[in-house]
N, C-alpha and C positions, 0 to 999 in steps of 0.2 A: 453762350455768347459772353464776350467780355463787355466791360463798361464802354460806352460810346467814346470815340476819340474825335468826334466832329469838332472842328473849330467853331467858335461862337457864331461867326458869320454864316456858316453852313446850317447851323441849327435854326438861325433866323430865317434863312431861305426856305427850309422845309416847311415851316409854319406860316410862311407869307402868303397872303391872298394873291400876290402877283406871280406866284410860282408857275402858273399855267402859261405865262408868257415865255418862260424859259424851258419848262418841261411840260409839254402838252401830253398828258397820259395816253389818250386815245391814239394820237399820232405815233407815239413811241411803240405801243404794243400791237397796233392793228396789222402790221405786216406779218405777224406770226399767229394770228388768231382768226378763226372762222366760226360761223354758227354751229352750235352743237359740240364744240370742243370742251375739254376739261383743262383748266389752267391752275397753276399753283403759284401763289403770290407769297413769297417768303420775306418776312419782315414787313408785313402789310401796313402796319400802323393803323391809322383810322380809316384806311380805304382809299387813299389817293389814286392808286392804280386799280384796286379791286373793283370799285364800282364801274369804271369805264370798261374793264375787262368783262364784267357781268353783262354789260349792255351789248358788247360785241358777240359773246357766245350765245346770247339769247336764252329763251325759255327751255331749250333742249340742252343747253350747256351747263357748266358748273365752274365756280371758282373756289378753290380751297385756299383759305387765307390763314397764314400762320404768323404769330407774333409772340414775343416774350412778355408782353405787358397786357394783363387782363383788362385794364381800363381802356386801352386802345381798342381791344376787340369788342368791348361793350359799346364804345362809340361807333365802331364800324357796324355792328348789328343794328344800332338805332338808325344809322344813316341808310342801311340796306332796307330796313323796314319802310322808311319814308319814301324810298325810291321804288318800292315794290319788288325788291330783288331777294327777299329772304329765302325764297324757294330755290335760288340758284347760287347762293353763297353759303359756304360752311366755314366756320371759324375754329381754329385750333390753338391752344395755348402751348407754346414751346417751353420746355423745362430743360435746363442744363444743355442748351444748344441743340436738342433733338428736334426732328421733324415728325410730329405725331400724326402722320398721314399715311394711309395704306391703300391709296387709290392712285393708279398711274395717271399721269398727266400728259397732254399733248404739248404743253408749253409751261416752262418754269421761268419766273422772273425773280432775280435777286438784285434789287436796286438800292445802292448806297448802304449796304449792310454787311456784305461778305468780309470787308476789311475789319469788322468788329469780332469776327469768329476766331477763337483761339486755335482750334484744330481744323484747319482748312481741308486736310486730307479726308478726315472723317465726314466733314460737312459736304464736300464735293461727292464723296462716295454715296452719301444719302441722296443727293440730287440725282445721281446716276440711276439709282434704283426706282426713282419716281417718274422717269420718262418713258412714254410709250414708244414703240417702234416709229421712227420718223419724226420724233419729237424734237423740240428746240429749247435751248436754255440761253437766256440773255443775262449775262453778268455785267453789272454796271457799278462802278465805284467812283467816288468823287475825285476830281482832279485837284487834289490837295497835296501839299508837301509830305504829309504824314504817310501817304500811300503811293507816292510817285514811283518809288523803286520796287514796289511789291507787286504791281499789276502783271508785269511780264512773268514773274515767278508764279502767279496764280494761273496764267495761261499755260505755262509749262507743266504745272502740276495737273491741271485738268487733262492735258494731252496724255500725260503718263498714265492717268486713270482710265484712259480709253475714249475720252471725248475727241471729237473732230472739231478743230478750230475753223469755222467757216468764214467768218469775216469780223471786222471791227467797225460796227456802225458808229455814226457820229451823233453824239448827244451832248448838249451844252454842259460845260463844267464837269465833264465826266470822261472816264476811260471805259471803253465797252468791248465786249467780246461775245460773239454769238457762237454757240457750240451745238453740235448734233451728236448722235450716238449711232453706230452701225446697227442696222436692224437685227442682224444675227445675234450680236451681243446682247441687245435689249431683250430679245425673245428668250434667250437662255437664262439671263439674269432673272427675269420675271418668273420664269418656270421654276427656277431654283428656289426662289422666295416662296412661291405658292406650294410647291411639293414638300418643302422642308419646314414650313411654318416658322420661318425665322424673321427676326427684326432686322431689316437691312441696315439700319443705322448702327446696330451693335455688332454687325458682321465685318470681319476683316477681309472678306473676299472681294476683290476688285471686279 
């Protein structure tokens, strides 16, 4: 991942206690999650979405939380412990933009972070390998001038990689796209990874 390009006002919003008025995390993710599901929160930070996701998937579910900053993951683990969710949240430190997770998910969230990734093709391919059959991926980027002209390109890239663009949900201050992946493609992809013992993030296979 590259250095953050968030404007200062966006950085202030992310850390503001009033953020829930604009971005209610449970409301945003609840349409895509059910009890017992596995969710992947990429760029989880200190768990703004992770904890609500853990609450929704319940004791039989799991949330895989990935971030590039160890301190944020430590804060998340502390918050998860206080909430009683340590048994349903697993944290992973991302190095050089990789997703160090090898468990397929029912739902993937990339909220206000994909625009920071230098190699979107490789990143989106990694997400593709982490979705279960029938899974969903919610891509959300900030509605800021620095990314205004790039979001449609991201949608087109995801489509070229095999994702199905399902809809564009409305989230405040954001551009959003919901993707799915054909079940046949997902099954063959996961089978290839399992049978060939490969790291999907380092594979050039679409």
